[in-house]
C-alpha positions as semicolon CSV with decimal commas, in nm:
position;residue;x (nm);y (nm);z (nm)
1;X;0,419;4,318;2,601
2;X;0,424;3,966;2,922
3;X;0,074;3,901;3,078
4;X;0,145;3,974;3,425
5;X;0,296;4,365;3,273
6;X;-0,055;4,382;3,081
7;X;-0,260;4,235;3,451
8;X;-0,068;4,472;3,653
9;X;-0,166;4,746;3,333
10;X;-0,536;4,664;3,330
11;X;-0,718;4,573;3,599
12;X;-1,043;4,423;3,318
13;X;-0,787;4,157;3,279
14;X;-0,846;3,932;3,472
15;X;-1,209;3,952;3,448
16;X;-1,446;3,755;3,195
17;X;-1,727;3,855;3,061
18;X;-2,027;3,678;2,957
19;X;-2,010;3,598;2,497
20;X;-2,313;3,668;2,346
21;X;-2,401;3,530;1,989
22;X;-2,696;3,842;1,850
23;X;-2,989;3,712;2,009
24;X;-2,818;3,757;2,336
25;X;-2,765;3,407;2,449
26;X;-2,435;3,262;2,624
27;X;-2,181;3,140;2,414
28;X;-1,926;3,106;2,729
29;X;-1,640;3,319;2,882
30;X;-1,384;3,589;2,749
31;X;-1,129;3,749;2,924
32;X;-1,271;4,125;2,935
33;X;-0,979;4,278;2,791
34;X;-0,977;4,037;2,457
35;X;-1,324;4,134;2,439
36;X;-1,241;4,536;2,385
37;X;-0,966;4,473;2,243
38;X;-0,894;4,463;1,801
39;X;-1,189;4,328;1,696
40;X;-1,342;4,267;1,998
41;X;-1,609;3,960;2,085
42;X;-1,967;4,073;2,149
43;X;-2,016;4,072;2,500
44;X;-2,357;4,055;2,754
45;X;-2,377;4,395;2,879
46;X;-2,611;4,721;3,026
47;X;-2,665;5,070;3,056
48;X;-2,923;5,178;3,363
49;X;-3,068;5,516;3,340
50;X;-3,251;5,688;3,647
51;X;-3,476;5,947;3,676
52;X;-3,592;6,178;3,966
53;X;-3,979;6,217;4,041
54;X;-3,941;6,514;3,857
55;X;-3,788;6,340;3,509
56;X;-3,481;6,473;3,505
57;X;-3,204;6,201;3,419
58;X;-2,935;6,102;3,635
59;X;-2,568;6,140;3,438
60;X;-2,200;6,005;3,572
61;X;-1,903;6,099;3,410
62;X;-1,681;5,831;3,375
63;X;-1,391;5,879;3,522
64;X;-1,013;5,978;3,286
65;X;-0,875;5,595;3,424
66;X;-1,143;5,428;3,224
67;X;-0,968;5,235;2,938
68;X;-1,270;5,347;2,742
69;X;-1,480;5,665;2,681
70;X;-1,232;5,786;2,980
71;X;-1,391;6,096;3,187
72;X;-1,753;6,128;2,845
73;X;-2,060;6,139;3,008
74;X;-2,301;5,859;2,991
75;X;-2,683;5,744;3,192
76;X;-2,661;5,660;3,566
77;X;-2,440;5,333;3,552
78;X;-2,286;5,068;3,309
79;X;-2,109;4,706;3,287
80;X;-2,086;4,442;3,244
81;X;-2,323;4,123;3,417
82;X;-2,114;3,813;3,537
83;X;-2,229;3,445;3,537
84;X;-2,587;3,357;3,700
85;X;-2,646;3,703;3,743
86;X;-2,918;3,866;3,659
87;X;-2,946;4,250;3,515
88;X;-3,147;4,389;3,742
89;X;-2,837;4,219;4,032
90;X;-2,562;4,402;3,802
91;X;-2,726;4,621;3,783
92;X;-2,774;4,684;4,150
93;X;-2,442;4,561;4,175
94;X;-2,304;4,917;3,990
95;X;-2,528;5,145;4,137
96;X;-2,412;5,076;4,526
97;X;-2,046;5,034;4,392
98;X;-1,964;5,323;4,197
99;X;-2,273;5,574;4,315
100;X;-2,301;5,443;4,649
101;X;-2,742;5,381;4,598
102;X;-2,861;5,139;4,777
103;X;-3,234;4,984;4,657
104;X;-3,413;5,125;4,879
105;X;-3,385;5,442;4,701
106;X;-3,488;5,385;4,405
107;X;-3,846;5,212;4,315
108;X;-3,928;5,051;3,956
109;X;-3,552;4,865;3,890
110;X;-3,675;4,726;3,542
111;X;-3,559;4,611;3,132
112;X;-3,706;4,822;2,950
113;X;-3,480;4,777;2,562
114;X;-3,196;4,533;2,487
115;X;-3,037;4,666;2,081
116;X;-2,616;4,526;1,977
117;X;-2,405;4,789;1,893
118;X;-2,057;4,792;1,733
119;X;-1,798;5,133;1,784
120;X;-1,464;5,238;1,823
121;X;-1,267;5,412;2,100
122;X;-1,020;5,614;1,926
123;X;-0,745;5,354;1,937
124;X;-0,749;5,261;2,276
125;X;-1,053;4,936;2,225
126;X;-1,388;4,865;2,123
127;X;-1,729;4,735;2,237
128;X;-1,916;4,533;2,099
129;X;-2,210;4,419;2,321
130;X;-2,575;4,304;2,312
131;X;-2,712;4,594;2,533
132;X;-2,996;4,592;2,751
133;X;-3,137;4,895;2,925
134;X;-3,281;4,936;3,251
135;X;-3,452;5,194;3,421
136;X;-3,628;5,340;3,738
137;X;-3,745;5,578;3,952
138;X;-3,521;5,733;4,257
139;X;-3,708;5,868;4,537
140;X;-3,413;5,896;4,772
141;X;-3,141;6,131;4,571
142;X;-2,832;6,063;4,816
143;X;-2,521;6,002;4,635
144;X;-2,211;5,906;4,722
145;X;-2,009;5,862;4,438
146;X;-1,668;5,655;4,386
147;X;-1,387;5,968;4,247
148;X;-1,228;5,545;4,116
149;X;-1,567;5,569;3,864
150;X;-1,724;5,882;3,850
151;X;-1,528;6,244;3,799
152;X;-1,849;6,432;3,759
153;X;-2,271;6,413;3,806
154;X;-2,539;6,611;3,675
155;X;-2,872;6,624;3,623
156;X;-3,063;6,643;3,316
157;X;-3,423;6,696;3,220
158;X;-3,498;6,447;2,988
159;X;-3,693;6,519;2,721
160;X;-3,439;6,790;2,634
161;X;-3,158;6,620;2,644
162;X;-3,405;6,381;2,401
163;X;-3,531;6,619;2,197
164;X;-3,238;6,880;2,175
165;X;-2,870;6,655;2,214
166;X;-2,707;6,998;2,045
167;X;-2,773;7,171;2,367
168;X;-2,520;6,919;2,513
169;X;-2,271;6,841;2,237
170;X;-1,973;6,958;2,511
171;X;-2,124;6,680;2,750
172;X;-1,935;6,409;2,453
173;X;-2,196;6,160;2,593
174;X;-2,119;5,759;2,585
175;X;-2,262;5,570;2,218
176;X;-2,450;5,319;2,385
177;X;-2,656;5,604;2,650
178;X;-2,737;5,772;2,307
179;X;-2,808;5,507;2,174
180;X;-2,972;5,394;2,453
181;X;-3,163;5,758;2,395
182;X;-3,246;5,760;2,049
183;X;-3,424;5,449;2,039
184;X;-3,626;5,585;2,408
185;X;-3,756;5,802;2,182
186;X;-3,886;5,592;1,904
187;X;-4,038;5,387;2,111
């Protein structure tokens, strides 16, 4: 397949992610598609968990057009910061792009954890990330989901989800979200 064909097939082929070592120190930029195929390249990522004032978490179902973990349920948003962008800035951007949530709608957005993981998805690729976890409380739960990014939304009692993941098995959760949730329970 020519590079032009790859570019047309995968919008990610024209984007870069930040390659990092195991301690999340920058090692340069790498093509996003290259980072997620073959043996992969470890890179920086984040997952954000937003809660309402009743401690329910907002889960988002990844759109069917996603190359990896399509239709799986995720924490509120997940993505990759671009060079020069903090995890908080990247999260603010993705919340607005994916769900129409502005900074005026939440409080106390902060990094609460960081971990490395590597998981393969079918024959389509993999994630090998140093993933920051961010949390915030939504004080205004008005949402305007982008159908290119999100196929569904679900409010779930967070303690019930953490304590009884078997009740939610049919949701097919993203691996980074499952790890973040398990680590949150252990702290």
